[in-house]
C-alpha positions as a printed Julia matrix, in Angstrom:
436×3 Matrix{Float64}:
 -40.73   37.65   19.13
 -41.15   35.6    16.24
 -39.81   32.22   15.72
 -36.95   33.98   13.46
 -35.58   35.51   16.8
 -36.15   32.46   19.34
 -32.84   32.19   20.7
 -31.78   28.62   20.05
 -29.17   26.65   22.25
 -26.52   24.38   20.86
 -27.61   20.87   20.33
 -27.01   17.98   22.72
 -24.63   14.95   21.88
 -27.24   12.67   20.21
 -28.47   10.11   22.87
 -27.71    6.5    22.28
 -31.01    5.81   22.67
 -31.69    7.9    19.36
 -28.87    6.14   17.09
 -30.23    3.03   18.36
 -31.59    2.08   15.17
 -28.57    2.9    13.28
 -26.03    1.36   15.24
 -28.0    -2.21   15.49
 -28.59   -1.62   11.5
 -24.61   -0.71   11.17
 -24.14   -4.02   13.69
 -26.08   -6.4    11.39
 -24.58   -5.41    8.39
 -20.95   -6.24    9.55
 -22.24   -9.23   11.24
 -23.13  -10.24    7.78
 -20.08   -9.21    6.37
 -18.25  -11.28    8.62
 -20.26  -14.38    8.55
 -19.89  -14.66    4.8
 -16.18  -13.75    5.49
 -15.56  -16.47    7.63
 -17.6   -19.13    5.6
 -15.46  -17.93    2.28
 -12.41  -18.16    3.93
 -12.9   -21.52    5.42
 -14.08  -22.76    2.25
 -10.83  -21.88    0.43
  -8.57  -23.13    3.69
  -8.13  -19.52    4.93
  -8.33  -17.82    8.19
 -10.62  -15.17    8.19
  -8.6   -13.95   11.66
  -5.83  -14.21    9.93
  -7.38  -11.86    7.12
  -8.87   -9.38    9.45
  -5.78   -9.12   11.29
  -2.36  -10.16   10.23
  -2.13   -8.46    6.29
  -0.79   -5.77    4.78
  -1.05   -2.47    6.52
  -2.17   -4.31   10.02
   1.49   -6.06   10.07
   3.02   -2.68    9.86
   0.8    -1.62   12.88
   0.96   -4.43   15.11
   4.63   -4.5    14.51
   5.1    -0.68   15.89
   3.01   -1.41   18.84
   5.13   -4.31   19.81
   8.6    -2.91   18.64
   7.91    0.58   18.03
   9.66    2.8    15.45
  12.48    2.11   13.6
  11.66   -0.75   11.71
  12.29   -1.0     7.39
  12.67   -3.47    4.31
  14.68   -2.1     1.26
  13.56   -3.56   -1.91
  15.45   -4.91   -4.75
  14.44   -2.07   -7.0
  15.91    0.37   -3.98
  12.88    1.23   -2.66
  13.01    1.43    1.3
   9.67    0.65    3.1
   9.85    2.35    6.69
   7.18    1.87    9.26
   7.42    5.78   10.0
   4.67    6.16    7.15
   2.47    4.63    9.5
   1.14    7.36   11.91
   1.15    6.19   15.76
  -2.42    6.33   17.54
  -3.6     3.23   16.28
  -0.36    1.44   17.18
  -0.6     3.22   20.47
  -3.81    2.08   21.07
  -2.99   -1.35   20.45
  -0.07   -1.49   22.75
  -2.33    0.1    25.73
  -5.18   -2.4    25.32
  -2.41   -5.6    25.0
  -0.91   -4.13   28.42
  -4.59   -3.42   30.39
  -6.19   -7.06   28.52
  -4.77  -10.35   27.92
  -4.91   -9.82   24.14
  -2.11   -9.77   21.65
  -1.41   -7.11   19.21
  -3.54   -8.47   16.51
  -6.55   -9.09   19.1
  -5.82   -5.82   20.63
  -5.85   -3.79   16.75
  -9.02   -6.02   15.98
 -10.97   -4.79   18.77
  -9.72   -1.3    18.78
 -11.25   -1.36   14.59
 -14.48   -2.87   15.72
 -15.07   -0.4    18.62
 -13.74    2.3    16.32
 -16.1     1.19   13.78
 -19.06    1.61   16.04
 -17.92    5.03   17.23
 -17.5     5.88   13.29
 -21.35    4.82   12.86
 -22.55    6.92   15.61
 -20.24    9.94   14.53
 -21.91    9.77   11.02
 -25.32    9.26   12.0
 -24.8    12.2    14.72
 -23.44   14.55   11.73
 -26.5    13.55    9.47
 -28.71   14.05   12.46
 -28.03   17.43   12.5
 -27.85   18.5     9.23
 -30.72   16.26    7.95
 -32.64   14.48   10.6
 -32.81   11.15   12.17
 -34.12    8.8     9.22
 -31.54   10.5     7.11
 -29.03   10.04    9.78
 -29.86    6.23    9.63
 -30.06    5.79    6.09
 -26.19    7.09    6.13
 -25.18    5.09    8.41
 -26.22    2.07    6.49
 -25.09    3.15    3.04
 -21.69    3.27    4.81
 -22.03    0.44    5.85
 -22.89   -1.65    2.9
 -19.66    0.46    0.74
 -18.12   -2.29   -1.33
 -15.09   -2.25    0.54
 -16.76   -2.0     3.99
 -15.35   -5.51    4.95
 -12.3    -2.74    5.82
 -14.45   -1.37    8.58
 -13.95   -4.72   10.6
 -10.31   -4.84   10.16
  -6.88   -3.91   11.95
  -6.36   -1.05    9.82
  -6.63    2.96   10.95
  -9.93    4.08    8.36
 -12.54    3.47   11.29
 -10.48    5.1    13.76
  -9.63    7.95   11.27
 -13.24    8.09   10.53
 -14.74    7.98   14.12
 -12.81   11.08   14.77
 -13.4    12.73   12.0
 -16.88   12.51   12.2
 -17.12   13.59   15.81
 -14.71   16.74   15.19
 -17.13   17.5    12.65
 -19.84   17.09   14.59
 -18.42   19.13   17.12
 -17.84   22.27   14.47
 -21.58   21.8    13.41
 -22.63   22.35   16.83
 -20.08   25.06   18.18
 -17.61   22.83   20.31
 -14.69   24.35   19.33
 -12.29   23.15   22.16
 -13.81   19.37   21.04
 -13.67   19.67   17.11
  -9.99   20.86   17.57
  -9.0    18.35   19.77
 -10.6    15.51   17.88
  -9.25   17.08   15.07
  -5.7    16.89   16.53
  -6.02   13.04   17.35
  -7.31   12.47   13.61
  -4.02   14.08   12.27
  -2.19   11.54   14.43
  -4.12    8.45   12.99
  -3.85    9.27    9.02
  -2.31   11.72    6.7
  -5.64   12.71    5.7
  -6.05   14.14    9.17
  -5.09   17.25    6.98
  -9.08   17.37    5.75
 -10.35   17.32    9.61
  -7.99   20.45    9.83
  -9.02   22.22    6.54
 -12.62   21.7     8.43
 -12.23   23.55   11.45
 -10.23   26.17   10.12
 -12.71   27.06    7.35
 -15.53   27.31   10.02
 -13.63   29.2    12.18
 -12.33   31.7     9.81
 -16.02   32.03    8.27
 -17.17   32.56   12.27
 -14.61   35.15   12.47
 -15.3    37.02    9.31
 -18.9    36.97   10.11
 -18.37   38.47   13.5
 -16.72   41.06   12.21
 -19.01   41.93    9.58
 -21.85   41.62   12.34
 -20.08   44.08   14.43
 -19.31   46.23   11.34
 -23.26   46.37   10.61
 -24.09   46.42   14.34
 -21.92   49.51   14.96
 -19.8    47.26   17.12
 -22.53   45.77   19.48
 -20.94   42.18   20.44
 -23.26   39.44   19.98
 -22.46   35.58   20.4
 -21.57   34.01   17.03
 -24.8    31.54   15.63
 -26.97   32.59   18.68
 -30.12   33.33   16.39
 -31.85   31.55   14.05
 -32.0    34.48   11.6
 -28.02   33.7    11.17
 -29.26   30.37    9.36
 -30.72   29.93    5.97
 -34.75   29.91    5.96
 -34.72   26.2     5.04
 -32.69   25.42    8.31
 -35.02   27.01   10.39
 -37.96   25.3     9.03
 -35.65   22.11   10.17
 -35.34   22.94   13.09
 -39.55   23.75   13.55
 -39.85   20.51   11.82
 -37.72   18.54   14.64
 -39.94   20.19   17.23
 -43.24   18.96   15.74
 -44.38   15.1    16.08
 -43.8    12.82   13.65
 -46.11   10.36   11.92
 -45.88    7.27   10.69
 -46.69    4.98    8.18
 -45.68    7.1     5.37
 -42.44    8.08    3.74
 -40.68   10.84    5.54
 -39.33   13.98    4.37
 -35.72   14.79    4.83
 -35.38   17.81    6.81
 -34.02   20.92    4.87
 -30.03   21.25    5.01
 -28.36   23.55    7.31
 -26.66   26.36    4.86
 -23.23   25.71    3.56
 -22.29   29.22    5.18
 -24.57   29.19    8.13
 -22.82   30.23   11.56
 -23.16   27.12   13.66
 -24.25   27.58   17.53
 -21.67   29.94   18.95
 -18.54   30.26   21.36
 -16.43   32.78   22.7
 -13.69   34.18   20.38
 -11.18   32.91   22.36
 -12.71   29.15   22.12
 -12.8    28.91   18.53
  -9.38   30.36   18.63
  -8.09   27.34   20.65
  -9.65   25.15   18.73
  -7.64   26.28   15.64
  -4.95   25.99   17.42
  -5.24   22.46   18.66
  -6.5    21.26   15.36
  -3.16   20.98   13.38
  -1.13   19.77   16.52
  -1.14   16.21   16.49
  -0.14   15.92   12.39
   2.32   18.61   12.74
   3.96   16.65   15.56
   4.36   13.59   14.19
   5.81   14.87   10.94
   8.0    17.08   12.46
   9.29   14.15   14.83
   9.65   12.15   11.59
  11.81   14.85   10.11
  14.05   15.03   13.27
  14.34   11.12   13.65
  15.33   10.58    9.94
  17.74   13.94   10.23
  15.84   15.71    6.85
  14.01   18.52    8.58
  10.38   19.22    8.34
  10.44   17.29    4.83
  11.55   14.23    6.43
   8.07   12.77    5.99
   7.68   13.41    2.44
  11.06   11.47    1.82
   9.6     8.42    3.92
   6.63    8.71    1.57
   8.5     8.47   -1.43
  10.53    5.49   -0.28
   6.47    4.18   -0.97
   6.15    5.56   -3.99
   3.65    7.49   -2.34
   2.92   11.36   -3.63
   0.91   13.67   -4.82
   0.96   14.32   -8.57
  -2.44   16.23   -9.18
  -3.9    12.61  -10.48
  -1.34   12.14  -13.13
  -0.42    8.73  -12.49
  -4.03    7.71  -11.48
  -5.1     9.33  -14.96
  -1.91    6.89  -16.7
  -3.28    3.76  -14.87
  -6.84    4.08  -15.88
  -5.87    4.98  -19.28
  -3.51    2.16  -19.59
  -6.54   -0.4   -18.98
  -7.34    0.56  -22.22
  -4.52   -1.22  -24.2
  -6.61   -4.67  -23.89
 -10.39   -5.45  -23.99
 -10.89   -7.35  -21.04
  -8.9    -4.76  -18.9
 -10.79   -1.67  -20.77
 -14.11   -2.76  -19.0
 -12.09   -2.15  -15.82
 -11.05    1.0   -17.21
 -14.47    1.98  -18.3
 -15.94    1.17  -14.24
 -12.92    3.09  -12.81
 -13.76    6.24  -14.97
 -17.51    5.64  -13.97
 -16.18    5.41  -10.28
 -14.85    8.71  -10.05
 -17.41   10.32  -12.18
 -20.19    8.86   -9.58
 -18.02   10.33   -6.76
 -17.97   13.75   -8.49
 -21.42   13.64   -9.27
 -22.46   13.26   -5.43
 -19.8    15.21   -4.33
 -21.48   18.27   -6.8
 -24.95   17.12   -5.49
 -23.84   17.98   -1.93
 -22.95   21.19   -3.07
 -26.05   22.02   -4.68
 -28.04   20.13   -1.55
 -26.29   23.04    0.32
 -24.44   20.73    2.55
 -22.44   23.09    5.59
 -19.55   24.18    4.58
 -17.17   22.15    7.08
 -18.48   19.19    4.96
 -18.23   20.32    2.09
 -14.45   21.2     2.9
 -13.64   17.59    4.39
 -14.63   15.66    2.0
 -13.28   17.61   -1.28
  -9.76   17.47    0.68
 -10.55   13.42    1.22
 -11.22   13.34   -2.57
  -8.48   15.19   -3.5
  -6.31   13.59   -1.68
  -7.02   10.11   -2.59
  -7.56   10.72   -6.18
  -4.77   12.95   -6.86
  -2.48   10.71   -4.98
   0.43    8.84   -7.06
   0.19    5.38   -4.36
  -0.92    2.24   -4.95
  -4.26    2.21   -7.1
  -5.77   -0.91   -5.45
  -6.07    1.25   -2.07
  -7.88    3.87   -3.5
 -11.15    2.74   -2.49
 -10.51    2.22    1.21
  -8.6     5.71    1.35
 -11.8     7.25    0.38
 -14.36    5.51    2.75
 -13.93    8.39    5.48
 -15.32   10.4     2.95
 -18.78    9.33    4.13
 -20.54   13.16    3.87
 -20.51   12.09   -0.04
 -22.93    9.55    0.61
 -25.6    12.08    1.58
 -27.31   12.61   -1.3
 -27.77    8.9    -1.58
 -29.07    8.58    2.02
 -31.48   11.32    1.36
 -32.49    9.67   -1.73
 -32.86    5.87    0.57
 -35.04    7.93    3.55
 -37.57    8.8     1.2
 -38.11    5.44    0.47
 -41.11    3.56    2.49
 -39.54    1.92    5.19
 -40.5    -1.62    3.59
 -38.77   -0.83   -0.01
 -35.51    1.04    2.31
 -35.3    -1.99    3.94
 -35.25   -4.12    0.88
 -32.92   -2.49   -1.11
 -30.75   -2.02    2.0
 -30.74   -5.73    2.56
 -30.28   -6.44   -0.93
 -26.8    -4.05   -1.33
 -25.81   -5.67    2.34
 -25.66   -8.88    0.93
 -23.95   -7.96   -2.43
 -21.64   -6.32   -0.48
 -20.81   -9.22    1.69
 -20.19  -11.67   -1.18
 -17.67   -8.68   -2.69
 -16.03   -8.63    0.59
 -15.39  -12.04    1.24
 -13.94  -12.28   -2.5
 -12.0    -9.48   -2.3
 -10.43   -9.97    0.53
  -9.64  -13.61    0.33
  -7.75  -12.54   -3.33
  -5.98   -9.43   -3.37
  -7.52   -7.86   -0.48
  -6.93   -4.21    0.64
  -3.19   -3.27    0.36
């Protein structure tokens, strides 16, 4: 029997010991950011704790946790800001933790966010480890940690919680755990509107698996074979990655990242009913909340869109954002910001195309594409776009692969330098306009 014919079991969940370097590195980066934030805030006579727990969205979440839904603010221009725009999972967790421990709602929100950020880092490592191997997984976590707006990962916001649920749902898809993937996707749909991206990833993977089952059945004359049970159903480079993981690693030299799974490769299989159940579970969370808001407002299934319209949030294909960028070029100082925005969007698109060319698995490409589209093409407050893009961690994988190719000393030096810059920028940003 050749290696291509050897059955392969679904990978087990990554042990904490395997993920420990990534989690320790992540904790160090975030601790540096919090220390710099505390020093900067003290120098300006502000409280770092207040900036992390009682600003912008965090206030809305704690109000929902304490008082429930129904609060709204009517602005002088007629806009109505309703707390129905905020999905319920984070407030539910804040309320639960407040009931179980002697913590205020703000303390509970910060605790949930800090724990969720570690879970998100672990999930990012798990996904990347499956696709590219351990070293790239560690680098992916560190790249995510040192994002310029990484301080949001330590705030009482829902980005960390959503990223954790999304990453582990994607990991479950890649390893054939369909019911788990659907359940986590449903929870992600109760966390943020962008939960649609996780649902799209689960559904795309499920549809592809069923189509391949049907095609395989036709080719095999109807023979029933478990989905994704053989290495020959993956690309040759994925088979090489599996062999590389079984081989001993050498130290002291740059590590060559594992070859990626093919973007259309079937993931480790499961009975058809499990795949179907996972697909059915995935949209339940978002659909339930949207329908409940429609019932609460008396406006039917589109009631949630009306609530978002009160915040001037909508999807216009990027027209409003394009106008915002174009307006920056009306004067010289702001033109520099406009050029920076164009470069930033261009970098994101280049990284996404690079991920396609590097044959990232299809669920990751679908998830990232939807997150990017919803963030860049929405008419919401433009200052919030950097943090709205933060859950799109697979777009960072080309950078993680490049970092992993460096020798350990150079990689550590680069990461440390960027971490310091990120900590300083985060402290400056949060003590200024901050994340809306």
